Structure formats: C-alpha cells, structure tokens
PDB file with one MODEL, atoms N, CA, C and O in Angstrom:
MODEL        1
ATOM      1  N   MET A   1      32.638 174.949 -88.732  1.00  0.00           N
ATOM      2  CA  MET A   1      33.863 176.126 -88.084  1.00  0.00           C
ATOM      3  C   MET A   1      33.299 177.413 -89.901  1.00  0.00           C
ATOM      4  O   MET A   1      32.823 177.320 -91.033  1.00  0.00           O
ATOM      5  N   CYS A   2      33.805 178.347 -88.978  1.00  0.00           N
ATOM      6  CA  CYS A   2      33.651 179.573 -90.339  1.00  0.00           C
ATOM      7  C   CYS A   2      34.924 180.065 -90.036  1.00  0.00           C
ATOM      8  O   CYS A   2      35.664 180.260 -89.072  1.00  0.00           O
ATOM      9  N   LEU A   3      34.835 180.296 -92.333  1.00  0.00           N
ATOM     10  CA  LEU A   3      36.309 180.031 -92.612  1.00  0.00           C
ATOM     11  C   LEU A   3      35.416 181.390 -93.900  1.00  0.00           C
ATOM     12  O   LEU A   3      34.423 181.357 -94.628  1.00  0.00           O
ATOM     13  N   ALA A   4      36.836 182.753 -93.462  1.00  0.00           N
ATOM     14  CA  ALA A   4      36.470 183.737 -94.719  1.00  0.00           C
ATOM     15  C   ALA A   4      37.807 183.709 -95.387  1.00  0.00           C
ATOM     16  O   ALA A   4      38.942 183.507 -94.955  1.00  0.00           O
ATOM     17  N   ILE A   5      37.326 183.974 -96.574  1.00  0.00           N
ATOM     18  CA  ILE A   5      38.043 182.549 -98.137  1.00  0.00           C
ATOM     19  C   ILE A   5      39.174 184.054 -99.053  1.00  0.00           C
ATOM     20  O   ILE A   5      39.205 185.157 -99.598  1.00  0.00           O
ATOM     21  N   PRO A   6      39.429 183.625 -98.884  1.00  0.00           N
ATOM     22  CA  PRO A   6      40.917 185.397 -99.682  1.00  0.00           C
ATOM     23  C   PRO A   6      40.183 185.121-101.529  1.00  0.00           C
ATOM     24  O   PRO A   6      40.111 184.011-102.056  1.00  0.00           O
ATOM     25  N   GLY A   7      39.856 186.079-102.008  1.00  0.00           N
ATOM     26  CA  GLY A   7      39.705 186.274-103.022  1.00  0.00           C
ATOM     27  C   GLY A   7      40.721 187.629-103.607  1.00  0.00           C
ATOM     28  O   GLY A   7      41.555 188.309-103.008  1.00  0.00           O
ATOM     29  N   GLN A   8      40.173 187.671-105.224  1.00  0.00           N
ATOM     30  CA  GLN A   8      41.028 188.956-105.057  1.00  0.00           C
ATOM     31  C   GLN A   8      39.781 189.837-106.272  1.00  0.00           C
ATOM     32  O   GLN A   8      39.602 189.221-107.323  1.00  0.00           O
ATOM     33  N   ILE A   9      39.008 191.159-106.106  1.00  0.00           N
ATOM     34  CA  ILE A   9      38.071 192.049-106.453  1.00  0.00           C
ATOM     35  C   ILE A   9      38.083 192.003-108.362  1.00  0.00           C
ATOM     36  O   ILE A   9      38.880 192.222-109.275  1.00  0.00           O
ATOM     37  N   LYS A  10      37.623 191.865-108.304  1.00  0.00           N
ATOM     38  CA  LYS A  10      37.613 191.460-110.330  1.00  0.00           C
ATOM     39  C   LYS A  10      36.315 193.288-110.961  1.00  0.00           C
ATOM     40  O   LYS A  10      36.605 193.916-111.979  1.00  0.00           O
ATOM     41  N   GLU A  11      35.418 193.573-110.306  1.00  0.00           N
ATOM     42  CA  GLU A  11      34.882 194.613-110.632  1.00  0.00           C
ATOM     43  C   GLU A  11      33.850 194.603-109.350  1.00  0.00           C
ATOM     44  O   GLU A  11      33.285 193.714-108.712  1.00  0.00           O
ATOM     45  N   ILE A  12      33.911 196.853-109.264  1.00  0.00           N
ATOM     46  CA  ILE A  12      32.742 197.203-108.260  1.00  0.00           C
ATOM     47  C   ILE A  12      31.816 197.190-109.349  1.00  0.00           C
ATOM     48  O   ILE A  12      31.975 197.842-110.381  1.00  0.00           O
ATOM     49  N   THR A  13      30.545 196.205-109.031  1.00  0.00           N
ATOM     50  CA  THR A  13      29.458 196.073-109.746  1.00  0.00           C
ATOM     51  C   THR A  13      27.999 197.223-108.848  1.00  0.00           C
ATOM     52  O   THR A  13      27.327 197.957-109.573  1.00  0.00           O
ATOM     53  N   ALA A  14      27.874 197.206-108.123  1.00  0.00           N
ATOM     54  CA  ALA A  14      27.353 199.080-107.381  1.00  0.00           C
ATOM     55  C   ALA A  14      28.058 199.103-106.835  1.00  0.00           C
ATOM     56  O   ALA A  14      28.746 198.202-106.354  1.00  0.00           O
ATOM     57  N   GLU A  15      28.111 200.966-106.688  1.00  0.00           N
ATOM     58  CA  GLU A  15      27.819 201.347-105.266  1.00  0.00           C
ATOM     59  C   GLU A  15      27.170 202.986-105.450  1.00  0.00           C
ATOM     60  O   GLU A  15      27.288 203.985-106.160  1.00  0.00           O
ATOM     61  N   LEU A  16      26.396 202.446-104.236  1.00  0.00           N
ATOM     62  CA  LEU A  16      26.055 203.680-103.147  1.00  0.00           C
ATOM     63  C   LEU A  16      26.300 204.872-102.955  1.00  0.00           C
ATOM     64  O   LEU A  16      25.391 205.693-103.078  1.00  0.00           O
ATOM     65  N   ASP A  17      27.550 205.253-102.616  1.00  0.00           N
ATOM     66  CA  ASP A  17      28.305 205.238-101.378  1.00  0.00           C
ATOM     67  C   ASP A  17      29.328 204.675-101.116  1.00  0.00           C
ATOM     68  O   ASP A  17      29.311 203.481-100.815  1.00  0.00           O
ATOM     69  N   ASP A  18      31.274 205.889-101.197  1.00  0.00           N
ATOM     70  CA  ASP A  18      31.839 205.307-100.645  1.00  0.00           C
ATOM     71  C   ASP A  18      32.696 203.842 -99.501  1.00  0.00           C
ATOM     72  O   ASP A  18      33.849 203.414 -99.573  1.00  0.00           O
ATOM     73  N   THR A  19      31.347 203.345 -98.376  1.00  0.00           N
ATOM     74  CA  THR A  19      31.177 202.950 -98.224  1.00  0.00           C
ATOM     75  C   THR A  19      29.703 201.413 -98.642  1.00  0.00           C
ATOM     76  O   THR A  19      29.967 200.210 -98.660  1.00  0.00           O
ATOM     77  N   PHE A  20      28.272 202.046 -98.914  1.00  0.00           N
ATOM     78  CA  PHE A  20      28.062 200.511 -99.752  1.00  0.00           C
ATOM     79  C   PHE A  20      27.935 200.242-100.716  1.00  0.00           C
ATOM     80  O   PHE A  20      26.978 200.510-101.443  1.00  0.00           O
ATOM     81  N   ARG A  21      29.031 199.545-101.001  1.00  0.00           N
ATOM     82  CA  ARG A  21      29.347 198.862-102.449  1.00  0.00           C
ATOM     83  C   ARG A  21      29.623 196.979-102.713  1.00  0.00           C
ATOM     84  O   ARG A  21      30.045 196.074-101.992  1.00  0.00           O
ATOM     85  N   MET A  22      29.096 197.069-104.203  1.00  0.00           N
ATOM     86  CA  MET A  22      29.152 195.148-104.379  1.00  0.00           C
ATOM     87  C   MET A  22      30.102 194.953-105.174  1.00  0.00           C
ATOM     88  O   MET A  22      30.203 195.861-105.999  1.00  0.00           O
ATOM     89  N   ALA A  23      31.311 193.639-105.337  1.00  0.00           N
ATOM     90  CA  ALA A  23      31.699 193.809-106.496  1.00  0.00           C
ATOM     91  C   ALA A  23      31.763 191.974-106.453  1.00  0.00           C
ATOM     92  O   ALA A  23      31.218 191.118-105.757  1.00  0.00           O
ATOM     93  N   LYS A  24      32.911 191.957-107.803  1.00  0.00           N
ATOM     94  CA  LYS A  24      32.387 190.624-108.203  1.00  0.00           C
ATOM     95  C   LYS A  24      33.625 190.493-107.538  1.00  0.00           C
ATOM     96  O   LYS A  24      34.086 191.623-107.376  1.00  0.00           O
ATOM     97  N   VAL A  25      34.500 189.474-107.000  1.00  0.00           N
ATOM     98  CA  VAL A  25      35.657 189.143-106.722  1.00  0.00           C
ATOM     99  C   VAL A  25      35.721 187.129-106.588  1.00  0.00           C
ATOM    100  O   VAL A  25      34.878 186.391-106.080  1.00  0.00           O
ATOM    101  N   SER A  26      37.393 186.664-107.434  1.00  0.00           N
ATOM    102  CA  SER A  26      37.401 186.304-107.607  1.00  0.00           C
ATOM    103  C   SER A  26      38.093 184.651-107.082  1.00  0.00           C
ATOM    104  O   SER A  26      39.285 184.567-107.381  1.00  0.00           O
ATOM    105  N   PHE A  27      37.764 183.916-106.669  1.00  0.00           N
ATOM    106  CA  PHE A  27      37.337 182.156-105.874  1.00  0.00           C
ATOM    107  C   PHE A  27      39.033 182.024-106.715  1.00  0.00           C
ATOM    108  O   PHE A  27      38.907 182.800-107.663  1.00  0.00           O
ATOM    109  N   GLY A  28      40.075 181.592-106.769  1.00  0.00           N
ATOM    110  CA  GLY A  28      40.378 180.499-107.286  1.00  0.00           C
ATOM    111  C   GLY A  28      39.697 180.275-108.460  1.00  0.00           C
ATOM    112  O   GLY A  28      39.453 179.139-108.867  1.00  0.00           O
ATOM    113  N   GLY A  29      39.352 181.354-109.072  1.00  0.00           N
ATOM    114  CA  GLY A  29      38.655 181.394-110.849  1.00  0.00           C
ATOM    115  C   GLY A  29      37.261 181.358-110.654  1.00  0.00           C
ATOM    116  O   GLY A  29      36.925 180.964-111.770  1.00  0.00           O
ATOM    117  N   ILE A  30      36.131 181.503-109.973  1.00  0.00           N
ATOM    118  CA  ILE A  30      35.070 181.331-109.301  1.00  0.00           C
ATOM    119  C   ILE A  30      34.954 182.819-108.983  1.00  0.00           C
ATOM    120  O   ILE A  30      35.573 183.403-108.094  1.00  0.00           O
ATOM    121  N   SER A  31      33.814 183.507-110.084  1.00  0.00           N
ATOM    122  CA  SER A  31      33.977 184.481-109.152  1.00  0.00           C
ATOM    123  C   SER A  31      32.134 184.827-107.902  1.00  0.00           C
ATOM    124  O   SER A  31      31.612 183.728-107.717  1.00  0.00           O
ATOM    125  N   LYS A  32      31.631 185.530-107.475  1.00  0.00           N
ATOM    126  CA  LYS A  32      30.904 185.327-106.173  1.00  0.00           C
ATOM    127  C   LYS A  32      30.010 187.421-106.449  1.00  0.00           C
ATOM    128  O   LYS A  32      30.379 187.861-107.538  1.00  0.00           O
ATOM    129  N   GLU A  33      29.446 188.041-105.976  1.00  0.00           N
ATOM    130  CA  GLU A  33      28.739 189.113-105.881  1.00  0.00           C
ATOM    131  C   GLU A  33      29.423 189.412-104.046  1.00  0.00           C
ATOM    132  O   GLU A  33      28.620 188.983-103.218  1.00  0.00           O
ATOM    133  N   VAL A  34      30.282 189.837-103.621  1.00  0.00           N
ATOM    134  CA  VAL A  34      30.434 190.028-101.804  1.00  0.00           C
ATOM    135  C   VAL A  34      29.525 191.329-102.104  1.00  0.00           C
ATOM    136  O   VAL A  34      28.933 191.902-103.018  1.00  0.00           O
ATOM    137  N   ASN A  35      29.850 191.426-100.532  1.00  0.00           N
ATOM    138  CA  ASN A  35      29.853 193.433-100.227  1.00  0.00           C
ATOM    139  C   ASN A  35      31.369 193.825-100.293  1.00  0.00           C
ATOM    140  O   ASN A  35      32.359 193.170-100.617  1.00  0.00           O
ATOM    141  N   LEU A  36      31.177 195.388 -99.788  1.00  0.00           N
ATOM    142  CA  LEU A  36      32.667 195.299 -99.791  1.00  0.00           C
ATOM    143  C   LEU A  36      32.383 196.747 -98.632  1.00  0.00           C
ATOM    144  O   LEU A  36      33.192 197.675 -98.615  1.00  0.00           O
ATOM    145  N   ALA A  37      31.072 196.737 -97.675  1.00  0.00           N
ATOM    146  CA  ALA A  37      30.516 197.833 -96.420  1.00  0.00           C
ATOM    147  C   ALA A  37      31.775 197.875 -95.570  1.00  0.00           C
ATOM    148  O   ALA A  37      32.150 199.000 -95.241  1.00  0.00           O
ATOM    149  N   LEU A  38      32.563 196.719 -95.119  1.00  0.00           N
ATOM    150  CA  LEU A  38      33.313 196.444 -94.285  1.00  0.00           C
ATOM    151  C   LEU A  38      34.787 197.419 -94.086  1.00  0.00           C
ATOM    152  O   LEU A  38      35.419 197.946 -93.171  1.00  0.00           O
ATOM    153  N   VAL A  39      34.873 197.235 -95.920  1.00  0.00           N
ATOM    154  CA  VAL A  39      36.342 197.808 -96.841  1.00  0.00           C
ATOM    155  C   VAL A  39      36.011 198.444 -97.994  1.00  0.00           C
ATOM    156  O   VAL A  39      36.029 198.098 -99.176  1.00  0.00           O
ATOM    157  N   PRO A  40      35.553 199.938 -97.141  1.00  0.00           N
ATOM    158  CA  PRO A  40      35.044 200.872 -98.361  1.00  0.00           C
ATOM    159  C   PRO A  40      36.682 201.317 -98.725  1.00  0.00           C
ATOM    160  O   PRO A  40      36.841 202.006 -99.733  1.00  0.00           O
ATOM    161  N   GLU A  41      37.902 200.927 -97.909  1.00  0.00           N
ATOM    162  CA  GLU A  41      39.233 200.857 -99.176  1.00  0.00           C
ATOM    163  C   GLU A  41      39.491 200.410 -99.875  1.00  0.00           C
ATOM    164  O   GLU A  41      40.572 200.675-100.400  1.00  0.00           O
ATOM    165  N   ALA A  42      38.915 199.720-100.214  1.00  0.00           N
ATOM    166  CA  ALA A  42      38.815 198.590-101.159  1.00  0.00           C
ATOM    167  C   ALA A  42      38.995 198.685-102.456  1.00  0.00           C
ATOM    168  O   ALA A  42      38.218 199.494-102.965  1.00  0.00           O
ATOM    169  N   ARG A  43      39.917 198.033-103.396  1.00  0.00           N
ATOM    170  CA  ARG A  43      39.865 198.931-104.776  1.00  0.00           C
ATOM    171  C   ARG A  43      39.958 197.553-105.787  1.00  0.00           C
ATOM    172  O   ARG A  43      40.199 196.434-105.336  1.00  0.00           O
ATOM    173  N   VAL A  44      39.725 197.836-107.220  1.00  0.00           N
ATOM    174  CA  VAL A  44      39.802 196.531-108.132  1.00  0.00           C
ATOM    175  C   VAL A  44      41.482 196.425-108.559  1.00  0.00           C
ATOM    176  O   VAL A  44      42.261 197.338-108.836  1.00  0.00           O
ATOM    177  N   GLY A  45      41.730 194.800-108.491  1.00  0.00           N
ATOM    178  CA  GLY A  45      42.782 193.819-107.836  1.00  0.00           C
ATOM    179  C   GLY A  45      43.732 194.129-106.328  1.00  0.00           C
ATOM    180  O   GLY A  45      44.946 193.989-106.179  1.00  0.00           O
ATOM    181  N   ASP A  46      42.562 194.653-105.180  1.00  0.00           N
ATOM    182  CA  ASP A  46      42.848 194.281-104.282  1.00  0.00           C
ATOM    183  C   ASP A  46      42.713 192.977-104.110  1.00  0.00           C
ATOM    184  O   ASP A  46      42.215 192.466-105.114  1.00  0.00           O
ATOM    185  N   TYR A  47      42.962 192.156-103.198  1.00  0.00           N
ATOM    186  CA  TYR A  47      42.696 191.396-101.877  1.00  0.00           C
ATOM    187  C   TYR A  47      41.964 190.806-101.631  1.00  0.00           C
ATOM    188  O   TYR A  47      41.982 189.878-102.440  1.00  0.00           O
ATOM    189  N   VAL A  48      40.990 190.647-100.769  1.00  0.00           N
ATOM    190  CA  VAL A  48      39.952 190.400 -99.815  1.00  0.00           C
ATOM    191  C   VAL A  48      39.351 189.415 -98.817  1.00  0.00           C
ATOM    192  O   VAL A  48      38.538 188.600 -99.252  1.00  0.00           O
ATOM    193  N   MET A  49      39.684 189.408 -97.466  1.00  0.00           N
ATOM    194  CA  MET A  49      39.400 188.080 -96.471  1.00  0.00           C
ATOM    195  C   MET A  49      37.949 188.485 -96.836  1.00  0.00           C
ATOM    196  O   MET A  49      37.745 189.676 -96.601  1.00  0.00           O
ATOM    197  N   VAL A  50      36.509 187.583 -97.528  1.00  0.00           N
ATOM    198  CA  VAL A  50      35.488 186.870 -97.955  1.00  0.00           C
ATOM    199  C   VAL A  50      34.746 186.145 -96.761  1.00  0.00           C
ATOM    200  O   VAL A  50      34.910 184.933 -96.615  1.00  0.00           O
ATOM    201  N   HIS A  51      34.086 186.727 -96.067  1.00  0.00           N
ATOM    202  CA  HIS A  51      32.453 185.719 -94.955  1.00  0.00           C
ATOM    203  C   HIS A  51      31.031 185.945 -94.942  1.00  0.00           C
ATOM    204  O   HIS A  51      30.419 186.984 -94.692  1.00  0.00           O
ATOM    205  N   VAL A  52      30.540 184.623 -95.302  1.00  0.00           N
ATOM    206  CA  VAL A  52      29.321 184.490 -95.454  1.00  0.00           C
ATOM    207  C   VAL A  52      29.439 186.166 -96.788  1.00  0.00           C
ATOM    208  O   VAL A  52      29.578 187.218 -96.163  1.00  0.00           O
ATOM    209  N   GLY A  53      29.411 186.261 -97.639  1.00  0.00           N
ATOM    210  CA  GLY A  53      29.826 186.962 -98.327  1.00  0.00           C
ATOM    211  C   GLY A  53      29.971 188.441 -98.583  1.00  0.00           C
ATOM    212  O   GLY A  53      29.797 189.308 -99.439  1.00  0.00           O
ATOM    213  N   VAL A  54      30.237 188.308 -97.795  1.00  0.00           N
ATOM    214  CA  VAL A  54      31.256 190.190 -96.689  1.00  0.00           C
ATOM    215  C   VAL A  54      32.310 189.972 -96.709  1.00  0.00           C
ATOM    216  O   VAL A  54      32.927 189.235 -95.941  1.00  0.00           O
ATOM    217  N   ALA A  55      32.934 190.922 -98.105  1.00  0.00           N
ATOM    218  CA  ALA A  55      34.715 191.400 -97.107  1.00  0.00           C
ATOM    219  C   ALA A  55      35.010 191.793 -95.650  1.00  0.00           C
ATOM    220  O   ALA A  55      34.528 192.582 -94.837  1.00  0.00           O
ATOM    221  N   ILE A  56      35.596 191.271 -95.663  1.00  0.00           N
ATOM    222  CA  ILE A  56      35.706 191.538 -93.610  1.00  0.00           C
ATOM    223  C   ILE A  56      37.230 192.051 -93.349  1.00  0.00           C
ATOM    224  O   ILE A  56      37.562 192.268 -92.184  1.00  0.00           O
ATOM    225  N   SER A  57      38.248 192.269 -94.501  1.00  0.00           N
ATOM    226  CA  SER A  57      39.662 192.720 -94.486  1.00  0.00           C
ATOM    227  C   SER A  57      40.159 192.423 -95.353  1.00  0.00           C
ATOM    228  O   SER A  57      39.789 191.536 -96.123  1.00  0.00           O
ATOM    229  N   ARG A  58      41.376 193.272 -95.465  1.00  0.00           N
ATOM    230  CA  ARG A  58      41.837 193.181 -97.102  1.00  0.00           C
ATOM    231  C   ARG A  58      43.397 192.262 -96.392  1.00  0.00           C
ATOM    232  O   ARG A  58      43.848 191.742 -95.371  1.00  0.00           O
ATOM    233  N   VAL A  59      43.629 192.501 -97.489  1.00  0.00           N
ATOM    234  CA  VAL A  59      44.944 191.196 -97.190  1.00  0.00           C
ATOM    235  C   VAL A  59      46.482 190.830 -98.040  1.00  0.00           C
ATOM    236  O   VAL A  59      46.111 190.267 -99.070  1.00  0.00           O
ATOM    237  N   ASP A  60      47.969 190.904 -98.051  1.00  0.00           N
ATOM    238  CA  ASP A  60      48.683 190.772 -99.816  1.00  0.00           C
ATOM    239  C   ASP A  60      48.165 189.801-100.585  1.00  0.00           C
ATOM    240  O   ASP A  60      47.458 188.815-100.380  1.00  0.00           O
ATOM    241  N   GLU A  61      48.737 190.361-101.628  1.00  0.00           N
ATOM    242  CA  GLU A  61      48.751 189.035-102.491  1.00  0.00           C
ATOM    243  C   GLU A  61      49.172 187.480-101.962  1.00  0.00           C
ATOM    244  O   GLU A  61      48.671 186.365-102.104  1.00  0.00           O
ATOM    245  N   GLU A  62      50.198 187.943-101.373  1.00  0.00           N
ATOM    246  CA  GLU A  62      50.734 187.099-100.704  1.00  0.00           C
ATOM    247  C   GLU A  62      50.364 185.591 -99.942  1.00  0.00           C
ATOM    248  O   GLU A  62      50.486 184.382-100.138  1.00  0.00           O
ATOM    249  N   GLU A  63      49.819 186.570 -98.923  1.00  0.00           N
ATOM    250  CA  GLU A  63      48.930 186.376 -97.584  1.00  0.00           C
ATOM    251  C   GLU A  63      47.830 185.120 -98.460  1.00  0.00           C
ATOM    252  O   GLU A  63      47.687 183.904 -98.331  1.00  0.00           O
ATOM    253  N   ALA A  64      47.012 186.498 -99.645  1.00  0.00           N
ATOM    254  CA  ALA A  64      46.071 185.644-100.308  1.00  0.00           C
ATOM    255  C   ALA A  64      45.909 183.738-100.777  1.00  0.00           C
ATOM    256  O   ALA A  64      45.203 182.735-100.666  1.00  0.00           O
ATOM    257  N   ARG A  65      47.085 184.257-101.301  1.00  0.00           N
ATOM    258  CA  ARG A  65      47.475 182.885-102.243  1.00  0.00           C
ATOM    259  C   ARG A  65      47.983 181.840-100.980  1.00  0.00           C
ATOM    260  O   ARG A  65      47.699 180.655-101.152  1.00  0.00           O
ATOM    261  N   LYS A  66      48.702 182.194 -99.749  1.00  0.00           N
ATOM    262  CA  LYS A  66      49.093 181.143 -98.687  1.00  0.00           C
ATOM    263  C   LYS A  66      48.419 180.202 -98.069  1.00  0.00           C
ATOM    264  O   LYS A  66      48.823 179.089 -97.730  1.00  0.00           O
ATOM    265  N   THR A  67      46.436 181.106 -97.803  1.00  0.00           N
ATOM    266  CA  THR A  67      45.940 180.898 -97.780  1.00  0.00           C
ATOM    267  C   THR A  67      44.825 180.027 -98.366  1.00  0.00           C
ATOM    268  O   THR A  67      44.175 179.099 -97.884  1.00  0.00           O
ATOM    269  N   PHE A  68      44.812 180.654 -99.620  1.00  0.00           N
ATOM    270  CA  PHE A  68      43.952 179.915-100.115  1.00  0.00           C
ATOM    271  C   PHE A  68      44.486 177.978-100.674  1.00  0.00           C
ATOM    272  O   PHE A  68      43.921 177.090-101.313  1.00  0.00           O
ATOM    273  N   THR A  69      45.670 178.101-100.061  1.00  0.00           N
ATOM    274  CA  THR A  69      46.385 176.993-101.058  1.00  0.00           C
ATOM    275  C   THR A  69      46.325 176.346 -99.218  1.00  0.00           C
ATOM    276  O   THR A  69      46.020 175.196 -98.901  1.00  0.00           O
ATOM    277  N   TYR A  70      46.607 177.177 -98.513  1.00  0.00           N
ATOM    278  CA  TYR A  70      46.217 176.140 -96.718  1.00  0.00           C
ATOM    279  C   TYR A  70      44.353 175.166 -97.076  1.00  0.00           C
ATOM    280  O   TYR A  70      43.951 174.005 -96.995  1.00  0.00           O
ATOM    281  N   LEU A  71      43.708 176.617 -97.499  1.00  0.00           N
ATOM    282  CA  LEU A  71      42.535 176.079 -97.771  1.00  0.00           C
ATOM    283  C   LEU A  71      42.008 174.416 -98.558  1.00  0.00           C
ATOM    284  O   LEU A  71      41.366 173.406 -98.270  1.00  0.00           O
ATOM    285  N   LYS A  72      42.795 175.012 -99.696  1.00  0.00           N
ATOM    286  CA  LYS A  72      42.524 173.710-100.374  1.00  0.00           C
ATOM    287  C   LYS A  72      43.579 172.796-100.188  1.00  0.00           C
ATOM    288  O   LYS A  72      44.089 172.326-101.205  1.00  0.00           O
ATOM    289  N   GLN A  73      44.090 172.383 -98.866  1.00  0.00           N
ATOM    290  CA  GLN A  73      44.748 170.822 -98.937  1.00  0.00           C
ATOM    291  C   GLN A  73      43.970 170.582 -97.810  1.00  0.00           C
ATOM    292  O   GLN A  73      44.291 169.583 -97.168  1.00  0.00           O
ATOM    293  N   MET A  74      42.848 171.362 -97.322  1.00  0.00           N
ATOM    294  CA  MET A  74      42.502 171.329 -95.745  1.00  0.00           C
ATOM    295  C   MET A  74      41.019 170.195 -96.355  1.00  0.00           C
ATOM    296  O   MET A  74      40.335 169.371 -95.747  1.00  0.00           O
ATOM    297  N   GLY A  75      41.004 170.720 -97.937  1.00  0.00           N
ATOM    298  CA  GLY A  75      39.738 170.805 -98.554  1.00  0.00           C
ATOM    299  C   GLY A  75      37.980 171.495 -98.497  1.00  0.00           C
ATOM    300  O   GLY A  75      36.801 171.163 -98.616  1.00  0.00           O
ATOM    301  N   GLU A  76      39.035 172.867 -98.177  1.00  0.00           N
ATOM    302  CA  GLU A  76      37.797 174.096 -97.768  1.00  0.00           C
ATOM    303  C   GLU A  76      37.418 174.296 -98.700  1.00  0.00           C
ATOM    304  O   GLU A  76      36.201 174.200 -98.541  1.00  0.00           O
ATOM    305  N   VAL A  77      37.696 174.659-100.194  1.00  0.00           N
ATOM    306  CA  VAL A  77      37.444 174.922-100.686  1.00  0.00           C
ATOM    307  C   VAL A  77      36.336 174.344-101.926  1.00  0.00           C
ATOM    308  O   VAL A  77      35.800 174.702-102.975  1.00  0.00           O
ATOM    309  N   ASP A  78      36.414 173.362-101.117  1.00  0.00           N
ATOM    310  CA  ASP A  78      35.839 171.977-102.870  1.00  0.00           C
ATOM    311  C   ASP A  78      34.940 172.683-103.401  1.00  0.00           C
ATOM    312  O   ASP A  78      35.091 172.916-104.600  1.00  0.00           O
ATOM    313  N   GLU A  79      33.787 173.224-102.743  1.00  0.00           N
ATOM    314  CA  GLU A  79      32.615 173.808-102.741  1.00  0.00           C
ATOM    315  C   GLU A  79      32.382 175.438-104.242  1.00  0.00           C
ATOM    316  O   GLU A  79      31.356 175.863-104.773  1.00  0.00           O
ATOM    317  N   LEU A  80      33.732 175.828-104.397  1.00  0.00           N
ATOM    318  CA  LEU A  80      33.608 177.588-104.883  1.00  0.00           C
ATOM    319  C   LEU A  80      34.820 175.950-106.125  1.00  0.00           C
ATOM    320  O   LEU A  80      34.002 175.465-106.907  1.00  0.00           O
ATOM    321  N   GLU A  81      35.865 175.442-106.277  1.00  0.00           N
ATOM    322  CA  GLU A  81      35.706 174.839-107.112  1.00  0.00           C
ATOM    323  C   GLU A  81      34.982 173.778-107.901  1.00  0.00           C
ATOM    324  O   GLU A  81      35.717 173.194-108.697  1.00  0.00           O
ATOM    325  N   ASP A  82      33.661 173.363-107.880  1.00  0.00           N
ATOM    326  CA  ASP A  82      33.180 172.499-108.317  1.00  0.00           C
ATOM    327  C   ASP A  82      32.121 173.486-109.023  1.00  0.00           C
ATOM    328  O   ASP A  82      31.317 173.398-109.950  1.00  0.00           O
ATOM    329  N   GLY A  83      32.575 174.562-108.019  1.00  0.00           N
ATOM    330  CA  GLY A  83      31.010 175.823-108.881  1.00  0.00           C
ATOM    331  C   GLY A  83      30.186 176.035-108.086  1.00  0.00           C
ATOM    332  O   GLY A  83      29.430 176.939-108.442  1.00  0.00           O
ATOM    333  N   GLY A  84      29.960 175.599-107.113  1.00  0.00           N
ATOM    334  CA  GLY A  84      28.468 176.033-106.275  1.00  0.00           C
ATOM    335  C   GLY A  84      28.791 177.294-105.317  1.00  0.00           C
ATOM    336  O   GLY A  84      27.901 177.785-104.622  1.00  0.00           O
TER     337      GLY A  84
ENDMDL
END
C-alpha cells in the first residue's frame, strides 16, 4: 500500500526558484529532506502530505495530526519512529 505521511515544514533548505525547492520536514520528531515542487505555495510552518520524498499537498494542522494518529494506530509509521 502507498501512503502519504503528514509532516511540518521546518526549514527551506534549497531554492532554485519558486517551484524547485527542498525542505526539512518533521514527521513526529524525525526530519527528512522533501521536494516541494508540487506545492509551490507551501511555506515554513505549513503541514504537507509527503509520498516518496515529495510533498503532494498542503493540509491544515488538525488534519495532519488526525492522519498521523491514524497511521500510528495502524502501525504504518513505525519506520519513522525507529529512525528509519
């Protein structure tokens, strides 16, 4: 099954232009480098849904927290919590 995981943008780490950007995104305390090309409107502090290292949409904080909680209950975020 393919899942998108919610995370919060903590820092823009590379910016070629308004479209081609990379960011440090936090997933429950674990940070990963994420491509922001599909969400050019995303800014530091925003929550995004991430699939295979690419942010695919913005979501509000409440929705991100609910989704992360459901994924934890299903055991789908164990890899992130284990530092993987």
